[in-house]
PLY file of the C-alpha trace (Angstrom):
ply
format ascii 1.0
element vertex 499
property float x
property float y
property float z
element edge 498
property int vertex1
property int vertex2
end_header
31.92 29.19 18.11
32.08 25.86 16.25
29.25 24.60 18.43
27.07 27.54 17.46
27.77 27.01 13.74
26.90 23.33 14.07
23.71 24.25 15.91
22.62 26.56 13.06
23.42 23.88 10.47
21.45 21.25 12.36
18.45 23.56 12.70
18.17 23.73 8.89
19.26 20.13 8.46
16.32 18.84 10.52
13.98 21.60 9.48
10.85 19.43 9.39
11.17 18.40 13.01
12.24 21.90 14.10
9.30 23.54 12.30
6.96 21.24 14.21
8.66 22.10 17.51
8.59 25.79 16.58
4.87 25.74 15.79
4.10 24.02 19.08
6.32 26.47 21.00
4.72 29.45 19.22
1.21 28.14 19.98
2.12 27.71 23.63
3.56 31.24 23.68
0.39 32.70 22.13
-1.89 31.02 24.67
0.44 31.91 27.55
0.55 35.50 26.35
-3.26 35.74 26.23
-3.83 33.98 29.55
-1.09 35.86 31.40
-2.16 39.23 30.01
-5.74 38.56 31.17
-4.52 37.59 34.65
-2.17 40.58 35.04
-4.69 43.05 33.65
-7.49 41.68 35.82
-5.33 41.94 38.95
-4.39 45.52 38.09
-7.95 46.62 37.29
-9.41 45.02 40.42
-6.78 46.73 42.58
-7.49 50.06 40.87
-11.22 49.46 41.23
-10.92 48.86 44.97
-8.86 52.03 45.39
-11.25 54.25 43.41
-14.55 52.85 44.75
-15.06 53.49 48.44
-16.27 50.85 50.84
-19.35 52.48 52.36
-21.70 51.57 55.17
-25.03 53.02 56.23
-27.13 52.62 59.35
-30.35 50.83 58.47
-33.24 49.16 60.22
-32.82 45.41 60.71
-36.27 44.48 59.40
-35.76 40.76 59.84
-34.95 41.10 63.53
-37.84 43.51 64.01
-40.28 41.09 62.38
-39.02 38.07 64.33
-39.18 39.85 67.69
-42.65 41.24 66.95
-43.94 37.76 66.12
-42.23 36.33 69.21
-43.83 38.97 71.46
-47.20 38.76 69.71
-47.34 42.43 68.74
-47.40 44.52 65.60
-44.17 45.64 63.98
-45.30 49.27 64.14
-45.81 49.07 67.91
-42.36 47.59 68.42
-40.85 50.18 66.09
-42.20 53.06 68.17
-40.05 51.91 71.09
-36.83 51.92 69.10
-34.47 54.77 69.93
-34.56 57.20 67.03
-31.42 57.94 65.07
-30.52 61.64 64.94
-27.99 63.72 63.04
-26.09 64.21 66.33
-25.74 60.43 66.64
-24.37 60.19 63.12
-21.83 62.93 63.83
-20.72 61.06 66.94
-20.36 57.80 65.03
-18.51 59.58 62.23
-15.68 60.49 64.61
-14.67 56.82 64.82
-11.09 55.86 63.99
-12.48 53.40 61.43
-14.18 56.15 59.40
-12.35 58.13 56.75
-15.31 60.42 56.08
-19.05 60.47 56.58
-22.17 62.28 55.49
-25.83 62.33 56.33
-28.85 63.69 54.57
-32.52 64.41 54.95
-34.77 63.78 51.93
-38.17 65.46 51.67
-40.72 65.15 48.87
-41.90 68.54 47.66
-44.21 69.43 44.77
-43.96 72.14 42.15
-46.45 73.38 39.56
-43.88 75.41 37.61
-40.65 73.37 37.66
-40.57 71.01 34.67
-38.78 67.71 35.33
-36.22 66.11 33.09
-38.07 62.81 33.38
-41.64 62.00 32.45
-43.49 62.93 35.63
-46.91 62.05 34.21
-45.78 58.48 33.62
-44.43 58.41 37.18
-47.79 59.44 38.61
-49.47 56.65 36.65
-46.97 54.15 38.03
-47.56 55.41 41.57
-51.31 55.01 41.09
-50.82 51.45 39.85
-48.67 50.55 42.86
-51.15 52.05 45.31
-49.04 55.05 46.37
-51.00 58.24 46.82
-50.21 61.87 47.35
-52.97 64.07 48.69
-53.84 67.09 46.58
-51.13 66.22 44.06
-53.16 67.61 41.16
-50.85 68.55 38.30
-47.81 69.14 40.42
-44.53 67.32 39.89
-42.94 65.70 42.91
-39.23 66.19 43.57
-36.73 64.67 45.99
-35.20 67.58 47.89
-32.16 66.30 49.78
-30.28 68.24 52.42
-26.68 67.16 53.16
-24.60 68.07 56.17
-21.81 69.33 53.89
-22.47 69.37 50.15
-18.95 70.38 49.16
-17.42 67.37 50.94
-19.67 64.75 49.37
-17.57 61.94 47.81
-19.34 62.49 44.49
-18.05 66.05 44.32
-14.66 65.05 45.69
-14.05 62.29 43.12
-15.46 64.23 40.18
-18.66 62.24 39.61
-20.51 65.48 40.27
-19.00 68.84 39.34
-20.18 72.31 40.29
-20.27 74.30 37.03
-21.59 77.62 38.28
-22.28 79.36 41.55
-21.47 78.06 45.01
-22.58 75.50 47.56
-25.11 76.55 50.21
-23.27 77.11 53.49
-23.71 74.25 55.98
-25.05 76.54 58.73
-27.25 78.67 56.45
-30.99 78.52 57.15
-31.89 80.40 53.96
-33.48 78.06 51.41
-30.73 77.83 48.80
-30.26 74.90 46.42
-28.11 73.60 43.64
-29.69 71.87 40.64
-28.40 69.72 37.81
-27.44 71.26 34.50
-30.18 69.26 32.73
-32.86 70.54 35.09
-31.57 74.10 34.82
-31.60 73.97 31.01
-35.10 72.47 30.98
-36.38 75.41 33.03
-34.00 78.16 31.83
-32.81 78.58 35.40
-29.73 80.62 36.26
-27.86 81.52 39.42
-30.25 83.59 41.54
-33.40 82.14 39.98
-36.16 81.13 42.39
-38.06 77.86 42.50
-41.41 77.66 44.29
-42.23 74.33 45.94
-45.38 73.33 47.75
-46.25 70.82 50.43
-47.74 67.89 48.43
-50.25 67.34 51.23
-51.10 71.02 51.75
-50.72 73.08 48.60
-51.34 76.32 50.48
-47.96 75.86 52.16
-45.28 77.17 49.79
-41.48 77.37 49.98
-39.25 79.52 47.79
-35.74 78.26 47.06
-32.94 80.32 45.52
-30.67 78.59 42.98
-27.12 79.13 44.24
-25.34 76.61 42.02
-25.60 74.34 38.97
-23.82 70.99 38.80
-23.34 68.14 36.34
-24.22 64.58 37.21
-23.41 61.60 35.01
-25.60 59.16 37.01
-28.52 57.83 35.04
-31.53 55.69 35.78
-33.58 53.58 33.42
-36.92 54.98 32.31
-38.49 51.73 33.48
-37.36 52.32 37.06
-39.62 53.95 39.60
-38.39 56.21 42.34
-41.30 56.46 44.74
-41.82 59.94 46.09
-39.85 61.72 43.39
-39.20 61.95 39.69
-37.60 59.04 37.89
-34.46 60.84 36.76
-31.51 61.53 39.02
-31.09 64.86 37.22
-34.29 66.08 38.91
-32.77 65.99 42.38
-32.65 69.23 44.33
-29.63 69.49 46.65
-29.68 71.76 49.71
-27.99 71.91 53.09
-29.30 69.78 55.94
-30.02 72.60 58.39
-32.30 74.65 56.12
-34.29 71.57 55.08
-34.64 70.44 58.69
-36.00 73.88 59.59
-38.46 73.60 56.71
-39.73 70.22 57.98
-40.04 71.56 61.53
-42.08 74.55 60.31
-44.83 72.25 59.06
-45.29 70.29 62.30
-48.29 72.39 63.39
-50.22 71.69 60.19
-53.69 70.22 60.81
-54.69 66.79 59.56
-56.66 66.59 56.34
-59.87 64.54 56.29
-60.87 63.38 52.81
-64.57 64.00 52.25
-65.17 61.02 49.96
-63.39 58.42 52.10
-63.34 59.95 55.56
-59.63 59.02 55.78
-57.48 61.27 57.96
-54.11 62.07 56.42
-51.38 64.19 57.94
-50.38 67.29 55.99
-47.13 67.62 57.90
-43.91 67.14 55.95
-41.78 64.12 56.74
-38.15 63.46 55.98
-36.01 60.37 55.45
-32.74 60.51 57.38
-29.87 58.66 55.71
-26.25 58.11 56.62
-23.10 57.07 54.83
-19.77 56.17 56.39
-16.71 55.61 54.21
-14.49 53.15 56.03
-10.74 52.84 55.65
-11.07 49.11 55.05
-13.78 46.48 54.65
-12.06 44.56 57.46
-13.07 47.34 59.89
-16.80 46.74 59.39
-17.39 44.32 62.28
-15.37 46.39 64.75
-17.11 49.58 63.63
-20.59 48.09 64.03
-19.72 46.84 67.52
-18.42 50.29 68.37
-21.71 51.88 67.25
-23.76 49.59 69.50
-21.36 50.31 72.39
-22.04 54.03 71.84
-25.78 53.48 72.15
-27.04 52.49 68.69
-30.23 50.48 69.12
-29.93 46.71 68.57
-32.59 46.93 65.84
-30.21 48.93 63.66
-27.49 47.33 61.59
-25.00 48.38 58.93
-25.70 47.96 55.25
-22.70 48.07 52.93
-21.98 48.21 49.25
-19.77 45.12 49.51
-22.07 43.03 47.31
-22.21 45.74 44.65
-18.43 46.05 44.65
-17.98 42.31 44.42
-20.54 41.94 41.62
-18.81 44.72 39.69
-15.50 42.90 39.45
-16.83 39.34 39.68
-16.63 38.86 35.86
-12.96 39.82 36.01
-12.30 37.35 38.80
-14.03 34.62 36.81
-12.03 35.58 33.73
-8.82 35.51 35.80
-9.68 32.07 37.15
-10.32 30.70 33.66
-7.09 32.25 32.41
-5.00 30.66 35.18
-6.66 27.27 34.69
-6.20 27.44 30.94
-2.58 28.54 31.38
-1.84 25.57 33.63
-3.41 23.09 31.21
-1.55 24.54 28.22
1.80 24.56 30.03
1.43 21.00 31.24
0.20 19.69 27.88
2.83 21.64 25.95
5.61 20.40 28.20
4.58 16.77 27.68
4.46 17.23 23.89
7.88 18.93 23.80
9.41 16.18 25.94
8.09 13.47 23.58
9.31 15.34 20.49
12.76 15.91 21.98
13.12 12.25 22.96
12.11 11.15 19.46
14.53 13.67 17.98
17.41 12.34 20.08
16.59 8.73 19.24
16.62 9.56 15.51
20.10 11.07 15.89
21.48 8.28 18.09
24.02 7.19 15.45
25.24 10.78 15.07
25.71 10.96 18.85
27.74 7.72 18.75
30.08 9.11 16.09
30.56 12.40 17.94
31.41 10.46 21.11
33.75 8.19 19.21
35.80 11.12 17.84
36.27 12.44 21.34
33.39 14.92 21.96
32.29 14.94 25.57
28.73 14.23 26.69
28.36 17.77 28.04
29.37 19.24 24.66
26.84 17.10 22.83
24.12 18.01 25.33
24.95 21.72 24.99
24.76 21.49 21.21
21.34 19.83 21.33
20.21 22.44 23.88
21.50 25.26 21.70
19.59 23.94 18.69
16.42 23.83 20.74
17.04 27.35 22.10
17.50 28.80 18.60
14.18 27.34 17.47
12.43 28.31 20.72
13.65 31.92 20.81
12.36 32.54 17.30
9.06 30.82 18.15
8.67 32.83 21.36
9.17 36.14 19.51
6.64 35.22 16.83
4.17 33.85 19.37
4.55 36.93 21.56
3.65 39.24 18.69
0.60 37.20 17.77
-0.44 36.80 21.42
-0.26 40.54 22.12
-2.37 41.25 19.05
-5.05 38.71 19.97
-5.11 39.19 23.76
-7.22 42.37 23.67
-10.11 41.16 21.47
-10.20 37.71 23.07
-10.15 39.18 26.60
-13.08 41.51 25.89
-15.07 38.76 24.16
-14.63 36.50 27.19
-15.49 39.38 29.54
-18.65 40.14 27.58
-19.70 36.48 27.80
-19.05 36.49 31.54
-21.12 39.64 32.07
-23.95 38.23 29.96
-23.94 35.05 32.05
-23.90 37.08 35.25
-26.78 39.32 34.20
-28.89 36.31 33.20
-28.35 34.66 36.60
-31.58 35.17 38.61
-29.69 34.62 41.85
-27.94 37.95 41.41
-31.12 40.00 41.45
-31.40 42.71 44.02
-32.98 41.30 47.14
-33.49 44.58 48.90
-37.08 45.65 49.54
-38.94 48.33 51.42
-41.92 46.26 52.49
-42.49 48.40 55.51
-40.95 51.63 56.67
-42.36 53.79 59.40
-42.50 57.51 59.91
-42.15 58.57 63.51
-42.16 62.24 64.49
-42.09 63.06 60.80
-38.57 61.76 60.34
-38.15 58.42 58.66
-35.09 56.20 59.04
-33.98 55.34 55.54
-33.04 51.76 54.72
-30.65 52.53 51.90
-27.23 54.05 51.45
-27.12 57.82 51.52
-26.92 59.27 48.06
-26.89 57.41 44.78
-23.23 56.55 44.72
-22.60 54.96 41.35
-20.22 52.05 41.38
-18.54 51.89 38.02
-19.05 48.72 36.05
-16.22 47.11 34.10
-17.29 46.56 30.50
-13.95 46.75 28.71
-10.34 45.94 29.54
-7.17 47.07 27.83
-4.55 44.37 28.19
-1.31 45.64 29.69
1.90 44.73 27.85
5.27 46.00 29.01
8.86 44.84 29.29
8.15 42.98 32.53
5.35 41.11 30.79
7.72 40.15 27.96
10.23 38.88 30.53
7.52 36.74 32.10
6.58 35.18 28.76
10.24 34.67 27.81
11.02 33.11 31.18
8.11 30.69 30.89
9.15 29.71 27.37
12.80 29.19 28.23
11.91 27.26 31.38
9.75 24.89 29.33
12.60 24.44 26.87
15.04 23.57 29.65
12.61 21.17 31.30
11.71 19.41 28.05
15.38 19.12 27.05
16.27 17.65 30.43
14.88 14.26 29.47
16.71 14.23 26.15
19.95 15.20 27.93
19.49 12.31 30.34
18.93 10.03 27.37
22.10 11.27 25.63
24.15 10.75 28.79
23.10 7.08 28.87
24.26 6.32 25.32
27.61 4.44 24.95
29.33 5.10 21.62
30.62 1.51 21.08
27.18 0.01 21.63
25.61 2.52 19.26
28.13 1.85 16.48
28.00 -1.94 16.96
24.22 -1.92 16.69
24.51 0.26 13.59
26.92 -2.24 12.00
0 1
1 2
2 3
3 4
4 5
5 6
6 7
7 8
8 9
9 10
10 11
11 12
12 13
13 14
14 15
15 16
16 17
17 18
18 19
19 20
20 21
21 22
22 23
23 24
24 25
25 26
26 27
27 28
28 29
29 30
30 31
31 32
32 33
33 34
34 35
35 36
36 37
37 38
38 39
39 40
40 41
41 42
42 43
43 44
44 45
45 46
46 47
47 48
48 49
49 50
50 51
51 52
52 53
53 54
54 55
55 56
56 57
57 58
58 59
59 60
60 61
61 62
62 63
63 64
64 65
65 66
66 67
67 68
68 69
69 70
70 71
71 72
72 73
73 74
74 75
75 76
76 77
77 78
78 79
79 80
80 81
81 82
82 83
83 84
84 85
85 86
86 87
87 88
88 89
89 90
90 91
91 92
92 93
93 94
94 95
95 96
96 97
97 98
98 99
99 100
100 101
101 102
102 103
103 104
104 105
105 106
106 107
107 108
108 109
109 110
110 111
111 112
112 113
113 114
114 115
115 116
116 117
117 118
118 119
119 120
120 121
121 122
122 123
123 124
124 125
125 126
126 127
127 128
128 129
129 130
130 131
131 132
132 133
133 134
134 135
135 136
136 137
137 138
138 139
139 140
140 141
141 142
142 143
143 144
144 145
145 146
146 147
147 148
148 149
149 150
150 151
151 152
152 153
153 154
154 155
155 156
156 157
157 158
158 159
159 160
160 161
161 162
162 163
163 164
164 165
165 166
166 167
167 168
168 169
169 170
170 171
171 172
172 173
173 174
174 175
175 176
176 177
177 178
178 179
179 180
180 181
181 182
182 183
183 184
184 185
185 186
186 187
187 188
188 189
189 190
190 191
191 192
192 193
193 194
194 195
195 196
196 197
197 198
198 199
199 200
200 201
201 202
202 203
203 204
204 205
205 206
206 207
207 208
208 209
209 210
210 211
211 212
212 213
213 214
214 215
215 216
216 217
217 218
218 219
219 220
220 221
221 222
222 223
223 224
224 225
225 226
226 227
227 228
228 229
229 230
230 231
231 232
232 233
233 234
234 235
235 236
236 237
237 238
238 239
239 240
240 241
241 242
242 243
243 244
244 245
245 246
246 247
247 248
248 249
249 250
250 251
251 252
252 253
253 254
254 255
255 256
256 257
257 258
258 259
259 260
260 261
261 262
262 263
263 264
264 265
265 266
266 267
267 268
268 269
269 270
270 271
271 272
272 273
273 274
274 275
275 276
276 277
277 278
278 279
279 280
280 281
281 282
282 283
283 284
284 285
285 286
286 287
287 288
288 289
289 290
290 291
291 292
292 293
293 294
294 295
295 296
296 297
297 298
298 299
299 300
300 301
301 302
302 303
303 304
304 305
305 306
306 307
307 308
308 309
309 310
310 311
311 312
312 313
313 314
314 315
315 316
316 317
317 318
318 319
319 320
320 321
321 322
322 323
323 324
324 325
325 326
326 327
327 328
328 329
329 330
330 331
331 332
332 333
333 334
334 335
335 336
336 337
337 338
338 339
339 340
340 341
341 342
342 343
343 344
344 345
345 346
346 347
347 348
348 349
349 350
350 351
351 352
352 353
353 354
354 355
355 356
356 357
357 358
358 359
359 360
360 361
361 362
362 363
363 364
364 365
365 366
366 367
367 368
368 369
369 370
370 371
371 372
372 373
373 374
374 375
375 376
376 377
377 378
378 379
379 380
380 381
381 382
382 383
383 384
384 385
385 386
386 387
387 388
388 389
389 390
390 391
391 392
392 393
393 394
394 395
395 396
396 397
397 398
398 399
399 400
400 401
401 402
402 403
403 404
404 405
405 406
406 407
407 408
408 409
409 410
410 411
411 412
412 413
413 414
414 415
415 416
416 417
417 418
418 419
419 420
420 421
421 422
422 423
423 424
424 425
425 426
426 427
427 428
428 429
429 430
430 431
431 432
432 433
433 434
434 435
435 436
436 437
437 438
438 439
439 440
440 441
441 442
442 443
443 444
444 445
445 446
446 447
447 448
448 449
449 450
450 451
451 452
452 453
453 454
454 455
455 456
456 457
457 458
458 459
459 460
460 461
461 462
462 463
463 464
464 465
465 466
466 467
467 468
468 469
469 470
470 471
471 472
472 473
473 474
474 475
475 476
476 477
477 478
478 479
479 480
480 481
481 482
482 483
483 484
484 485
485 486
486 487
487 488
488 489
489 490
490 491
491 492
492 493
493 494
494 495
495 496
496 497
497 498
């Protein structure tokens, strides 16, 4: 008890030195609090992000291999492509039964026109863009072009399962139904005053005499958005304009147009097919990214042509949380520098403090106080100052950690977006339609991977224990040198030198 009273007295007695130590300890605590909160929050968010965003793979044409082999054999890519075994929905179902796959889906996308359905996006601007890029649609006239996509099971799509899309009214078209039923977005329905049971008339863009009547069976919401500057070739430039149907009915629709005659343009003499074509896409949600190589090998063992490969969303996932990883790395580096620098400063201050009180130590030893008692008293003084500094620094650090973390994250995202090396390298330089079914070279659906723009730093009791442990450990380590110095002092030598 006497030791504690003496420690309190000495804290106020040497208040100048203790205030300096307290300020340094509080500054270290603030920086540790900010850096550690960034690290812990980043780890938590990245883990949550990986759990909520599926690792997906899609079968796609290996264009590079196709081009290299065509050049090696001295033939055209199109000729080589015709010999590739076509991917079918039955193949995708077979591959989807793999033990590496948690779920799968496939779809067929067909471009259909409509004179009456008004798009959410600016279709006129889209037609101008298509004309500038050289894309043409025969007999397009004033019709709007829509992406009509048929899925093998609409209700089991990950977007509906995870809540990205929600069915507001009606029901999903049955998977085995051949009746032309569709579900449309709420925006598209409102733009056209469509309700459950309303009909939408589509036409073949290449043969406007061929019409198809769809019945609206459901209305859904979709939060996915696309920039007005983006161009979706073959359809309107707003994801809200998509028409969702079941795969079987859309496949029957495509098959019904296979007997259409070719159309010869009178002014150019060019022969263009008026038969509908579809783009077959696949998406496999794997249990783990580590299963990718084994899954791809399994697909080729089951007969997948060597010119097909798997495209994944791994790069998109990584780019989404890359700013957080960078922020975490900076936080850990900064934390290490601060701890090392702070420890050195505290050691120097403690040694100077002990040297200033050398005569006092000699007197205490001379009256019979043991070295351990003197060391404990010095340690207790340092603990009293440090505990108060840690509490003050913790409060300030918690207050500042949120704004500083988000400012640093914003800077990281700005730097990432300005990096030209991160631009999307995917292209569709050449894609071929064989038997009116095209193999798509992109992931099925427009699965939106959420971007991380804001973080809320996580502060709890465990976090406080971490900060307190770091602070107390630094106090013990810095006092170790002063304790060693005290243990070397001999009282007679100290008093003789004083005299």
